[in-house]
PDB file as gemmi writes it, atoms N, CA and C in Angstrom:
CRYST1    1.000    1.000    1.000  90.00  90.00  90.00 P 1                      
ATOM      1  N   MET A   1      56.202  58.909 -50.469  1.00  0.00           N  
ATOM      2  CA  MET A   1      55.838  58.028 -50.628  1.00  0.00           C  
ATOM      3  C   MET A   1      54.444  57.863 -50.144  1.00  0.00           C  
ATOM      4  N   GLN A   2      53.279  58.089 -50.071  1.00  0.00           N  
ATOM      5  CA  GLN A   2      52.539  57.706 -48.869  1.00  0.00           C  
ATOM      6  C   GLN A   2      52.288  56.196 -48.339  1.00  0.00           C  
ATOM      7  N   ALA A   3      52.484  56.393 -46.724  1.00  0.00           N  
ATOM      8  CA  ALA A   3      53.003  55.008 -46.362  1.00  0.00           C  
ATOM      9  C   ALA A   3      51.476  54.721 -45.540  1.00  0.00           C  
ATOM     10  N   ASP A   4      50.989  53.434 -46.244  1.00  0.00           N  
ATOM     11  CA  ASP A   4      49.718  53.231 -45.787  1.00  0.00           C  
ATOM     12  C   ASP A   4      49.534  51.811 -44.966  1.00  0.00           C  
ATOM     13  N   LEU A   5      49.654  51.201 -44.003  1.00  0.00           N  
ATOM     14  CA  LEU A   5      49.740  50.040 -43.191  1.00  0.00           C  
ATOM     15  C   LEU A   5      48.603  49.004 -44.002  1.00  0.00           C  
ATOM     16  N   LYS A   6      47.117  50.051 -43.742  1.00  0.00           N  
ATOM     17  CA  LYS A   6      45.441  49.238 -44.175  1.00  0.00           C  
ATOM     18  C   LYS A   6      46.079  48.606 -45.845  1.00  0.00           C  
ATOM     19  N   GLN A   7      46.369  49.634 -47.026  1.00  0.00           N  
ATOM     20  CA  GLN A   7      46.718  49.031 -47.774  1.00  0.00           C  
ATOM     21  C   GLN A   7      47.862  47.885 -48.115  1.00  0.00           C  
ATOM     22  N   LEU A   8      48.985  48.145 -47.411  1.00  0.00           N  
ATOM     23  CA  LEU A   8      49.858  47.175 -47.732  1.00  0.00           C  
ATOM     24  C   LEU A   8      48.880  45.801 -47.030  1.00  0.00           C  
ATOM     25  N   LYS A   9      48.103  45.602 -46.051  1.00  0.00           N  
ATOM     26  CA  LYS A   9      47.447  44.448 -45.652  1.00  0.00           C  
ATOM     27  C   LYS A   9      46.921  43.638 -47.095  1.00  0.00           C  
ATOM     28  N   GLY A  10      46.073  44.269 -47.452  1.00  0.00           N  
ATOM     29  CA  GLY A  10      45.359  44.199 -48.504  1.00  0.00           C  
ATOM     30  C   GLY A  10      46.266  43.935 -49.761  1.00  0.00           C  
ATOM     31  N   ILE A  11      47.229  44.731 -49.953  1.00  0.00           N  
ATOM     32  CA  ILE A  11      48.208  44.026 -50.663  1.00  0.00           C  
ATOM     33  C   ILE A  11      48.785  42.418 -50.636  1.00  0.00           C  
ATOM     34  N   PHE A  12      49.276  42.044 -49.144  1.00  0.00           N  
ATOM     35  CA  PHE A  12      49.921  40.973 -48.702  1.00  0.00           C  
ATOM     36  C   PHE A  12      49.133  39.930 -49.235  1.00  0.00           C  
ATOM     37  N   ILE A  13      47.525  40.394 -48.990  1.00  0.00           N  
ATOM     38  CA  ILE A  13      46.459  39.183 -49.144  1.00  0.00           C  
ATOM     39  C   ILE A  13      46.249  38.853 -50.326  1.00  0.00           C  
ATOM     40  N   LYS A  14      46.481  39.908 -51.348  1.00  0.00           N  
ATOM     41  CA  LYS A  14      46.608  39.600 -52.843  1.00  0.00           C  
ATOM     42  C   LYS A  14      47.857  38.987 -53.384  1.00  0.00           C  
ATOM     43  N   MET A  15      48.944  39.483 -52.979  1.00  0.00           N  
ATOM     44  CA  MET A  15      50.151  38.356 -53.155  1.00  0.00           C  
ATOM     45  C   MET A  15      49.977  37.029 -52.832  1.00  0.00           C  
ATOM     46  N   SER A  16      49.513  36.832 -51.554  1.00  0.00           N  
ATOM     47  CA  SER A  16      49.584  35.399 -51.385  1.00  0.00           C  
ATOM     48  C   SER A  16      48.577  34.680 -52.316  1.00  0.00           C  
ATOM     49  N   GLU A  17      47.453  35.323 -52.327  1.00  0.00           N  
ATOM     50  CA  GLU A  17      46.842  34.800 -53.750  1.00  0.00           C  
ATOM     51  C   GLU A  17      46.923  34.608 -54.984  1.00  0.00           C  
ATOM     52  N   ASP A  18      48.271  35.115 -55.138  1.00  0.00           N  
ATOM     53  CA  ASP A  18      48.630  35.263 -56.676  1.00  0.00           C  
ATOM     54  C   ASP A  18      49.798  34.126 -56.599  1.00  0.00           C  
ATOM     55  N   GLY A  19      50.266  33.678 -55.313  1.00  0.00           N  
ATOM     56  CA  GLY A  19      51.230  32.570 -55.489  1.00  0.00           C  
ATOM     57  C   GLY A  19      52.383  32.729 -55.067  1.00  0.00           C  
ATOM     58  N   PHE A  20      52.356  33.872 -54.245  1.00  0.00           N  
ATOM     59  CA  PHE A  20      53.539  34.562 -53.050  1.00  0.00           C  
ATOM     60  C   PHE A  20      53.829  33.719 -51.709  1.00  0.00           C  
ATOM     61  N   ASP A  21      54.617  33.027 -51.828  1.00  0.00           N  
ATOM     62  CA  ASP A  21      55.116  32.507 -50.509  1.00  0.00           C  
ATOM     63  C   ASP A  21      55.242  33.850 -49.261  1.00  0.00           C  
ATOM     64  N   ILE A  22      54.387  34.528 -48.509  1.00  0.00           N  
ATOM     65  CA  ILE A  22      54.797  35.811 -48.471  1.00  0.00           C  
ATOM     66  C   ILE A  22      55.758  35.599 -46.754  1.00  0.00           C  
ATOM     67  N   LYS A  23      55.581  34.315 -46.491  1.00  0.00           N  
ATOM     68  CA  LYS A  23      56.494  34.094 -45.046  1.00  0.00           C  
ATOM     69  C   LYS A  23      57.899  33.608 -45.497  1.00  0.00           C  
ATOM     70  N   SER A  24      58.070  33.315 -46.793  1.00  0.00           N  
ATOM     71  CA  SER A  24      59.512  32.921 -47.431  1.00  0.00           C  
ATOM     72  C   SER A  24      60.584  34.395 -47.619  1.00  0.00           C  
ATOM     73  N   SER A  25      61.781  34.364 -48.162  1.00  0.00           N  
ATOM     74  CA  SER A  25      62.501  35.513 -48.637  1.00  0.00           C  
ATOM     75  C   SER A  25      62.078  35.610 -49.937  1.00  0.00           C  
ATOM     76  N   LEU A  26      61.523  36.922 -50.137  1.00  0.00           N  
ATOM     77  CA  LEU A  26      61.661  37.552 -51.582  1.00  0.00           C  
ATOM     78  C   LEU A  26      62.434  38.722 -51.943  1.00  0.00           C  
ATOM     79  N   LYS A  27      62.257  38.866 -53.281  1.00  0.00           N  
ATOM     80  CA  LYS A  27      63.349  39.992 -53.677  1.00  0.00           C  
ATOM     81  C   LYS A  27      62.453  41.214 -53.552  1.00  0.00           C  
ATOM     82  N   TRP A  28      62.939  42.058 -52.458  1.00  0.00           N  
ATOM     83  CA  TRP A  28      62.413  43.738 -52.667  1.00  0.00           C  
ATOM     84  C   TRP A  28      63.062  44.725 -53.088  1.00  0.00           C  
ATOM     85  N   SER A  29      62.165  45.629 -53.995  1.00  0.00           N  
ATOM     86  CA  SER A  29      62.921  46.868 -54.706  1.00  0.00           C  
ATOM     87  C   SER A  29      62.578  47.959 -54.104  1.00  0.00           C  
ATOM     88  N   PHE A  30      63.091  48.701 -54.289  1.00  0.00           N  
ATOM     89  CA  PHE A  30      62.957  50.155 -53.643  1.00  0.00           C  
ATOM     90  C   PHE A  30      63.487  51.316 -54.688  1.00  0.00           C  
ATOM     91  N   TYR A  31      62.461  52.165 -55.037  1.00  0.00           N  
ATOM     92  CA  TYR A  31      62.782  53.302 -56.014  1.00  0.00           C  
ATOM     93  C   TYR A  31      62.891  54.947 -55.282  1.00  0.00           C  
ATOM     94  N   PHE A  32      63.928  55.654 -55.789  1.00  0.00           N  
ATOM     95  CA  PHE A  32      64.680  56.733 -55.372  1.00  0.00           C  
ATOM     96  C   PHE A  32      64.604  57.652 -56.810  1.00  0.00           C  
ATOM     97  N   ILE A  33      64.306  58.991 -56.550  1.00  0.00           N  
ATOM     98  CA  ILE A  33      64.288  59.901 -58.112  1.00  0.00           C  
ATOM     99  C   ILE A  33      64.835  60.982 -57.368  1.00  0.00           C  
ATOM    100  N   ASP A  34      65.807  61.648 -58.181  1.00  0.00           N  
ATOM    101  CA  ASP A  34      66.460  63.030 -57.582  1.00  0.00           C  
ATOM    102  C   ASP A  34      66.878  63.675 -59.133  1.00  0.00           C  
ATOM    103  N   LYS A  35      67.113  65.101 -59.359  1.00  0.00           N  
ATOM    104  CA  LYS A  35      67.738  65.405 -60.601  1.00  0.00           C  
ATOM    105  C   LYS A  35      68.989  65.174 -60.332  1.00  0.00           C  
ATOM    106  N   LYS A  36      69.754  65.040 -59.253  1.00  0.00           N  
ATOM    107  CA  LYS A  36      70.956  65.246 -59.358  1.00  0.00           C  
ATOM    108  C   LYS A  36      71.372  63.655 -58.658  1.00  0.00           C  
ATOM    109  N   LYS A  37      72.516  62.845 -59.441  1.00  0.00           N  
ATOM    110  CA  LYS A  37      72.918  61.829 -59.644  1.00  0.00           C  
ATOM    111  C   LYS A  37      73.604  61.696 -58.106  1.00  0.00           C  
ATOM    112  N   GLN A  38      74.273  62.712 -57.601  1.00  0.00           N  
ATOM    113  CA  GLN A  38      75.536  62.555 -56.621  1.00  0.00           C  
ATOM    114  C   GLN A  38      74.256  62.327 -55.193  1.00  0.00           C  
ATOM    115  N   GLN A  39      73.120  62.768 -55.440  1.00  0.00           N  
ATOM    116  CA  GLN A  39      72.339  62.770 -54.130  1.00  0.00           C  
ATOM    117  C   GLN A  39      71.655  61.556 -54.191  1.00  0.00           C  
ATOM    118  N   LEU A  40      71.480  60.619 -55.153  1.00  0.00           N  
ATOM    119  CA  LEU A  40      71.303  59.456 -54.820  1.00  0.00           C  
ATOM    120  C   LEU A  40      72.350  58.284 -54.717  1.00  0.00           C  
ATOM    121  N   GLU A  41      73.614  58.837 -55.264  1.00  0.00           N  
ATOM    122  CA  GLU A  41      74.792  57.782 -54.589  1.00  0.00           C  
ATOM    123  C   GLU A  41      75.264  58.036 -53.273  1.00  0.00           C  
ATOM    124  N   LYS A  42      74.778  59.245 -52.583  1.00  0.00           N  
ATOM    125  CA  LYS A  42      74.398  59.421 -51.056  1.00  0.00           C  
ATOM    126  C   LYS A  42      74.116  58.916 -50.415  1.00  0.00           C  
ATOM    127  N   LEU A  43      72.483  58.724 -50.820  1.00  0.00           N  
ATOM    128  CA  LEU A  43      71.633  57.639 -50.587  1.00  0.00           C  
ATOM    129  C   LEU A  43      72.346  56.361 -50.228  1.00  0.00           C  
ATOM    130  N   TYR A  44      72.541  55.989 -51.842  1.00  0.00           N  
ATOM    131  CA  TYR A  44      73.013  54.445 -51.540  1.00  0.00           C  
ATOM    132  C   TYR A  44      74.245  54.211 -50.934  1.00  0.00           C  
ATOM    133  N   ARG A  45      74.904  55.099 -50.405  1.00  0.00           N  
ATOM    134  CA  ARG A  45      76.267  54.759 -49.236  1.00  0.00           C  
ATOM    135  C   ARG A  45      75.543  53.892 -48.216  1.00  0.00           C  
ATOM    136  N   GLU A  46      74.319  54.944 -47.907  1.00  0.00           N  
ATOM    137  CA  GLU A  46      73.912  54.273 -46.563  1.00  0.00           C  
ATOM    138  C   GLU A  46      72.776  53.211 -46.676  1.00  0.00           C  
ATOM    139  N   MET A  47      72.280  52.537 -47.637  1.00  0.00           N  
ATOM    140  CA  MET A  47      71.634  51.486 -48.009  1.00  0.00           C  
ATOM    141  C   MET A  47      72.672  50.323 -48.090  1.00  0.00           C  
ATOM    142  N   GLU A  48      73.783  50.200 -48.429  1.00  0.00           N  
ATOM    143  CA  GLU A  48      74.666  49.285 -49.014  1.00  0.00           C  
ATOM    144  C   GLU A  48      74.965  48.834 -47.629  1.00  0.00           C  
ATOM    145  N   GLN A  49      75.174  49.279 -46.697  1.00  0.00           N  
ATOM    146  CA  GLN A  49      75.728  48.595 -45.448  1.00  0.00           C  
ATOM    147  C   GLN A  49      74.310  47.934 -44.747  1.00  0.00           C  
ATOM    148  N   HIS A  50      73.499  47.520 -45.077  1.00  0.00           N  
ATOM    149  CA  HIS A  50      72.402  46.608 -44.909  1.00  0.00           C  
ATOM    150  C   HIS A  50      71.967  46.005 -45.992  1.00  0.00           C  
ATOM    151  N   ASP A  51      73.158  45.643 -47.172  1.00  0.00           N  
ATOM    152  CA  ASP A  51      72.976  44.529 -47.834  1.00  0.00           C  
ATOM    153  C   ASP A  51      71.570  44.744 -48.786  1.00  0.00           C  
ATOM    154  N   TYR A  52      71.751  46.049 -49.157  1.00  0.00           N  
ATOM    155  CA  TYR A  52      70.815  45.928 -50.590  1.00  0.00           C  
ATOM    156  C   TYR A  52      72.270  46.253 -51.500  1.00  0.00           C  
ATOM    157  N   TRP A  53      71.341  45.878 -52.899  1.00  0.00           N  
ATOM    158  CA  TRP A  53      72.519  46.332 -54.300  1.00  0.00           C  
ATOM    159  C   TRP A  53      71.586  47.276 -54.661  1.00  0.00           C  
ATOM    160  N   ILE A  54      72.714  47.565 -55.899  1.00  0.00           N  
ATOM    161  CA  ILE A  54      72.120  48.681 -57.261  1.00  0.00           C  
ATOM    162  C   ILE A  54      71.610  47.777 -58.304  1.00  0.00           C  
ATOM    163  N   GLU A  55      70.441  47.690 -58.276  1.00  0.00           N  
ATOM    164  CA  GLU A  55      69.692  46.801 -59.357  1.00  0.00           C  
ATOM    165  C   GLU A  55      69.839  47.520 -60.569  1.00  0.00           C  
ATOM    166  N   ASN A  56      69.514  49.054 -61.039  1.00  0.00           N  
ATOM    167  CA  ASN A  56      69.125  49.437 -61.816  1.00  0.00           C  
ATOM    168  C   ASN A  56      69.739  51.174 -61.517  1.00  0.00           C  
ATOM    169  N   PHE A  57      70.507  52.076 -61.963  1.00  0.00           N  
ATOM    170  CA  PHE A  57      70.479  53.229 -61.731  1.00  0.00           C  
ATOM    171  C   PHE A  57      70.820  53.887 -63.285  1.00  0.00           C  
ATOM    172  N   GLU A  58      69.576  54.939 -63.577  1.00  0.00           N  
ATOM    173  CA  GLU A  58      69.809  55.458 -64.744  1.00  0.00           C  
ATOM    174  C   GLU A  58      68.648  56.828 -65.073  1.00  0.00           C  
ATOM    175  N   GLU A  59      68.926  57.753 -66.226  1.00  0.00           N  
ATOM    176  CA  GLU A  59      68.114  58.818 -65.871  1.00  0.00           C  
ATOM    177  C   GLU A  59      67.218  58.529 -67.028  1.00  0.00           C  
ATOM    178  N   ASN A  60      66.126  59.275 -66.596  1.00  0.00           N  
ATOM    179  CA  ASN A  60      64.412  58.768 -67.216  1.00  0.00           C  
ATOM    180  C   ASN A  60      64.119  60.029 -68.153  1.00  0.00           C  
ATOM    181  N   ASP A  61      62.646  60.209 -68.890  1.00  0.00           N  
ATOM    182  CA  ASP A  61      62.805  61.276 -69.882  1.00  0.00           C  
ATOM    183  C   ASP A  61      62.588  62.446 -69.386  1.00  0.00           C  
ATOM    184  N   GLU A  62      62.566  62.470 -68.123  1.00  0.00           N  
ATOM    185  CA  GLU A  62      62.280  63.807 -67.679  1.00  0.00           C  
ATOM    186  C   GLU A  62      63.530  64.470 -66.934  1.00  0.00           C  
ATOM    187  N   ASN A  63      64.451  63.820 -67.456  1.00  0.00           N  
ATOM    188  CA  ASN A  63      66.100  64.138 -66.892  1.00  0.00           C  
ATOM    189  C   ASN A  63      66.056  64.157 -65.448  1.00  0.00           C  
ATOM    190  N   GLU A  64      65.750  63.001 -65.033  1.00  0.00           N  
ATOM    191  CA  GLU A  64      65.687  62.810 -63.346  1.00  0.00           C  
ATOM    192  C   GLU A  64      66.576  61.378 -63.111  1.00  0.00           C  
ATOM    193  N   TRP A  65      67.053  61.179 -62.453  1.00  0.00           N  
ATOM    194  CA  TRP A  65      67.783  60.018 -61.726  1.00  0.00           C  
ATOM    195  C   TRP A  65      67.149  59.205 -61.094  1.00  0.00           C  
ATOM    196  N   VAL A  66      66.964  57.898 -61.731  1.00  0.00           N  
ATOM    197  CA  VAL A  66      66.331  56.734 -60.842  1.00  0.00           C  
ATOM    198  C   VAL A  66      67.286  55.597 -60.555  1.00  0.00           C  
ATOM    199  N   LEU A  67      67.167  55.714 -59.042  1.00  0.00           N  
ATOM    200  CA  LEU A  67      67.944  54.426 -58.438  1.00  0.00           C  
ATOM    201  C   LEU A  67      67.154  53.153 -57.926  1.00  0.00           C  
ATOM    202  N   LYS A  68      67.073  51.952 -57.926  1.00  0.00           N  
ATOM    203  CA  LYS A  68      66.503  50.945 -58.167  1.00  0.00           C  
ATOM    204  C   LYS A  68      67.389  49.889 -57.131  1.00  0.00           C  
ATOM    205  N   VAL A  69      67.167  50.078 -56.090  1.00  0.00           N  
ATOM    206  CA  VAL A  69      67.955  49.144 -54.807  1.00  0.00           C  
ATOM    207  C   VAL A  69      67.050  47.536 -54.797  1.00  0.00           C  
ATOM    208  N   SER A  70      67.838  46.838 -54.362  1.00  0.00           N  
ATOM    209  CA  SER A  70      67.337  45.372 -54.164  1.00  0.00           C  
ATOM    210  C   SER A  70      67.662  45.177 -53.084  1.00  0.00           C  
ATOM    211  N   LYS A  71      66.571  44.261 -51.982  1.00  0.00           N  
ATOM    212  CA  LYS A  71      67.326  43.116 -51.048  1.00  0.00           C  
ATOM    213  C   LYS A  71      66.625  42.077 -51.170  1.00  0.00           C  
ATOM    214  N   ILE A  72      67.079  40.859 -50.358  1.00  0.00           N  
ATOM    215  CA  ILE A  72      66.169  39.594 -50.599  1.00  0.00           C  
ATOM    216  C   ILE A  72      65.955  39.520 -49.155  1.00  0.00           C  
ATOM    217  N   ASP A  73      64.719  39.728 -48.952  1.00  0.00           N  
ATOM    218  CA  ASP A  73      64.244  39.764 -47.070  1.00  0.00           C  
ATOM    219  C   ASP A  73      63.102  39.182 -47.341  1.00  0.00           C  
ATOM    220  N   ILE A  74      62.651  38.793 -45.927  1.00  0.00           N  
ATOM    221  CA  ILE A  74      61.254  38.505 -45.680  1.00  0.00           C  
ATOM    222  C   ILE A  74      60.674  39.434 -44.796  1.00  0.00           C  
ATOM    223  N   LEU A  75      59.158  40.067 -45.197  1.00  0.00           N  
ATOM    224  CA  LEU A  75      58.700  41.351 -44.862  1.00  0.00           C  
ATOM    225  C   LEU A  75      57.109  41.075 -44.867  1.00  0.00           C  
ATOM    226  N   ASN A  76      56.679  41.475 -43.786  1.00  0.00           N  
ATOM    227  CA  ASN A  76      55.485  41.576 -43.586  1.00  0.00           C  
ATOM    228  C   ASN A  76      54.786  42.728 -43.706  1.00  0.00           C  
ATOM    229  N   PRO A  77      53.452  42.834 -43.464  1.00  0.00           N  
ATOM    230  CA  PRO A  77      52.915  44.316 -43.835  1.00  0.00           C  
ATOM    231  C   PRO A  77      53.788  45.473 -42.416  1.00  0.00           C  
ATOM    232  N   GLU A  78      53.540  44.911 -41.838  1.00  0.00           N  
ATOM    233  CA  GLU A  78      53.995  45.820 -40.709  1.00  0.00           C  
ATOM    234  C   GLU A  78      55.305  46.258 -40.609  1.00  0.00           C  
ATOM    235  N   LYS A  79      55.866  45.246 -41.622  1.00  0.00           N  
ATOM    236  CA  LYS A  79      57.686  45.708 -41.634  1.00  0.00           C  
ATOM    237  C   LYS A  79      58.072  46.523 -43.100  1.00  0.00           C  
ATOM    238  N   LEU A  80      57.054  46.397 -43.854  1.00  0.00           N  
ATOM    239  CA  LEU A  80      57.297  46.955 -44.886  1.00  0.00           C  
ATOM    240  C   LEU A  80      56.550  48.554 -44.841  1.00  0.00           C  
ATOM    241  N   HIS A  81      55.491  48.462 -43.792  1.00  0.00           N  
ATOM    242  CA  HIS A  81      54.929  50.399 -43.354  1.00  0.00           C  
ATOM    243  C   HIS A  81      56.416  50.764 -42.678  1.00  0.00           C  
ATOM    244  N   LYS A  82      56.972  50.005 -42.204  1.00  0.00           N  
ATOM    245  CA  LYS A  82      58.308  50.714 -41.456  1.00  0.00           C  
ATOM    246  C   LYS A  82      59.336  51.265 -42.114  1.00  0.00           C  
ATOM    247  N   ARG A  83      59.388  49.917 -43.210  1.00  0.00           N  
ATOM    248  CA  ARG A  83      60.746  50.325 -44.068  1.00  0.00           C  
ATOM    249  C   ARG A  83      60.263  51.545 -44.683  1.00  0.00           C  
ATOM    250  N   ASN A  84      58.871  51.612 -45.693  1.00  0.00           N  
ATOM    251  CA  ASN A  84      58.459  52.496 -46.443  1.00  0.00           C  
ATOM    252  C   ASN A  84      58.885  54.195 -45.748  1.00  0.00           C  
ATOM    253  N   ILE A  85      58.411  53.948 -44.294  1.00  0.00           N  
ATOM    254  CA  ILE A  85      58.631  55.509 -43.465  1.00  0.00           C  
ATOM    255  C   ILE A  85      59.942  55.842 -43.453  1.00  0.00           C  
ATOM    256  N   ALA A  86      60.770  54.471 -43.063  1.00  0.00           N  
ATOM    257  CA  ALA A  86      62.280  54.529 -42.972  1.00  0.00           C  
ATOM    258  C   ALA A  86      62.593  55.626 -44.596  1.00  0.00           C  
ATOM    259  N   PHE A  87      62.518  54.895 -45.432  1.00  0.00           N  
ATOM    260  CA  PHE A  87      62.937  55.289 -46.762  1.00  0.00           C  
ATOM    261  C   PHE A  87      62.041  57.026 -46.815  1.00  0.00           C  
ATOM    262  N   ASN A  88      61.042  56.989 -46.927  1.00  0.00           N  
ATOM    263  CA  ASN A  88      60.693  58.698 -46.987  1.00  0.00           C  
ATOM    264  C   ASN A  88      61.652  59.142 -46.137  1.00  0.00           C  
ATOM    265  N   GLU A  89      62.214  59.260 -44.848  1.00  0.00           N  
ATOM    266  CA  GLU A  89      63.069  59.899 -44.024  1.00  0.00           C  
ATOM    267  C   GLU A  89      64.385  59.836 -44.317  1.00  0.00           C  
ATOM    268  N   LEU A  90      64.545  58.686 -45.105  1.00  0.00           N  
ATOM    269  CA  LEU A  90      66.050  58.645 -45.239  1.00  0.00           C  
ATOM    270  C   LEU A  90      66.513  59.340 -46.743  1.00  0.00           C  
ATOM    271  N   ALA A  91      65.496  59.633 -47.622  1.00  0.00           N  
ATOM    272  CA  ALA A  91      65.220  60.371 -48.909  1.00  0.00           C  
ATOM    273  C   ALA A  91      65.417  61.760 -48.595  1.00  0.00           C  
ATOM    274  N   ASN A  92      64.510  62.349 -47.264  1.00  0.00           N  
ATOM    275  CA  ASN A  92      64.841  63.474 -46.977  1.00  0.00           C  
ATOM    276  C   ASN A  92      65.724  63.799 -45.949  1.00  0.00           C  
ATOM    277  N   TYR A  93      66.360  63.056 -45.414  1.00  0.00           N  
ATOM    278  CA  TYR A  93      67.809  63.181 -44.858  1.00  0.00           C  
ATOM    279  C   TYR A  93      68.900  63.570 -45.818  1.00  0.00           C  
ATOM    280  N   CYS A  94      68.712  62.539 -46.962  1.00  0.00           N  
ATOM    281  CA  CYS A  94      70.104  62.940 -47.677  1.00  0.00           C  
ATOM    282  C   CYS A  94      69.181  63.895 -49.013  1.00  0.00           C  
ATOM    283  N   ASP A  95      68.604  64.408 -48.844  1.00  0.00           N  
ATOM    284  CA  ASP A  95      67.871  65.403 -49.684  1.00  0.00           C  
ATOM    285  C   ASP A  95      67.899  65.008 -51.503  1.00  0.00           C  
ATOM    286  N   VAL A  96      67.078  63.582 -51.253  1.00  0.00           N  
ATOM    287  CA  VAL A  96      66.525  63.217 -52.602  1.00  0.00           C  
ATOM    288  C   VAL A  96      65.393  63.920 -52.607  1.00  0.00           C  
ATOM    289  N   LYS A  97      65.003  63.967 -53.960  1.00  0.00           N  
ATOM    290  CA  LYS A  97      63.629  64.142 -54.027  1.00  0.00           C  
ATOM    291  C   LYS A  97      62.710  63.575 -53.573  1.00  0.00           C  
ATOM    292  N   LEU A  98      62.576  62.181 -53.991  1.00  0.00           N  
ATOM    293  CA  LEU A  98      61.425  61.167 -53.697  1.00  0.00           C  
ATOM    294  C   LEU A  98      61.816  60.032 -53.372  1.00  0.00           C  
ATOM    295  N   TYR A  99      61.141  59.188 -52.497  1.00  0.00           N  
ATOM    296  CA  TYR A  99      61.237  57.758 -52.326  1.00  0.00           C  
ATOM    297  C   TYR A  99      59.854  57.353 -52.921  1.00  0.00           C  
ATOM    298  N   ASP A 100      59.865  56.654 -54.143  1.00  0.00           N  
ATOM    299  CA  ASP A 100      59.085  56.443 -55.206  1.00  0.00           C  
ATOM    300  C   ASP A 100      58.130  55.033 -55.036  1.00  0.00           C  
ATOM    301  N   GLY A 101      58.351  54.015 -53.718  1.00  0.00           N  
ATOM    302  CA  GLY A 101      57.602  52.697 -53.595  1.00  0.00           C  
ATOM    303  C   GLY A 101      58.850  51.748 -53.807  1.00  0.00           C  
ATOM    304  N   TRP A 102      57.689  50.626 -54.117  1.00  0.00           N  
ATOM    305  CA  TRP A 102      58.729  49.242 -53.816  1.00  0.00           C  
ATOM    306  C   TRP A 102      57.865  48.396 -54.822  1.00  0.00           C  
ATOM    307  N   ASP A 103      58.632  47.418 -55.252  1.00  0.00           N  
ATOM    308  CA  ASP A 103      58.111  46.461 -55.703  1.00  0.00           C  
ATOM    309  C   ASP A 103      58.574  45.112 -55.173  1.00  0.00           C  
ATOM    310  N   VAL A 104      58.568  43.668 -55.837  1.00  0.00           N  
ATOM    311  CA  VAL A 104      58.662  42.446 -55.065  1.00  0.00           C  
ATOM    312  C   VAL A 104      58.192  41.520 -56.138  1.00  0.00           C  
ATOM    313  N   GLU A 105      59.172  40.651 -55.930  1.00  0.00           N  
ATOM    314  CA  GLU A 105      59.440  39.578 -56.811  1.00  0.00           C  
ATOM    315  C   GLU A 105      59.921  38.212 -56.439  1.00  0.00           C  
ATOM    316  N   LYS A 106      59.284  37.141 -57.150  1.00  0.00           N  
ATOM    317  CA  LYS A 106      59.158  35.366 -56.611  1.00  0.00           C  
ATOM    318  C   LYS A 106      60.670  35.589 -56.776  1.00  0.00           C  
ATOM    319  N   LEU A 107      61.691  34.865 -55.637  1.00  0.00           N  
ATOM    320  CA  LEU A 107      63.078  34.369 -56.018  1.00  0.00           C  
ATOM    321  C   LEU A 107      63.198  33.346 -56.962  1.00  0.00           C  
ATOM    322  N   CYS A 108      62.071  32.390 -56.672  1.00  0.00           N  
ATOM    323  CA  CYS A 108      62.235  30.871 -57.898  1.00  0.00           C  
ATOM    324  C   CYS A 108      60.793  30.554 -57.913  1.00  0.00           C  
ATOM    325  N   ASP A 109      60.080  30.349 -59.388  1.00  0.00           N  
ATOM    326  CA  ASP A 109      58.683  29.665 -58.921  1.00  0.00           C  
ATOM    327  C   ASP A 109      58.962  27.989 -59.122  1.00  0.00           C  
ATOM    328  N   SER A 110      58.805  26.939 -58.626  1.00  0.00           N  
ATOM    329  CA  SER A 110      58.567  26.011 -58.611  1.00  0.00           C  
ATOM    330  C   SER A 110      58.210  25.180 -59.200  1.00  0.00           C  
ATOM    331  N   LYS A 111      56.638  26.133 -59.667  1.00  0.00           N  
ATOM    332  CA  LYS A 111      55.947  25.210 -60.607  1.00  0.00           C  
ATOM    333  C   LYS A 111      55.874  25.619 -61.932  1.00  0.00           C  
ATOM    334  N   SER A 112      56.710  26.353 -62.308  1.00  0.00           N  
ATOM    335  CA  SER A 112      56.872  26.549 -63.625  1.00  0.00           C  
ATOM    336  C   SER A 112      56.881  25.032 -64.212  1.00  0.00           C  
TER     337      SER A 112                                                      
END                                                                             
């Protein structure tokens, strides 16, 4: 995944406009892809000691495994940028084909 701090700053502005409390804990999810399930399992063993959990782990239509890990955290654009760089490096270190990016969810929407 291409890490771009300027783009992340814009995304955080949009998130704030969309009602995300970007200064509070949110559920952050990160995606990794490889043809070999065991490579992703190796990568997850590196992550689980940092409070990540497996959200989803399944094979896609291209016969590749997709690992989605999540963590409750408070991130700002700079921290997320550093995490994207670190996850690109971790994927490389674990011989995983691709760190495929992230998404974020609110923990609780008190306005509903």
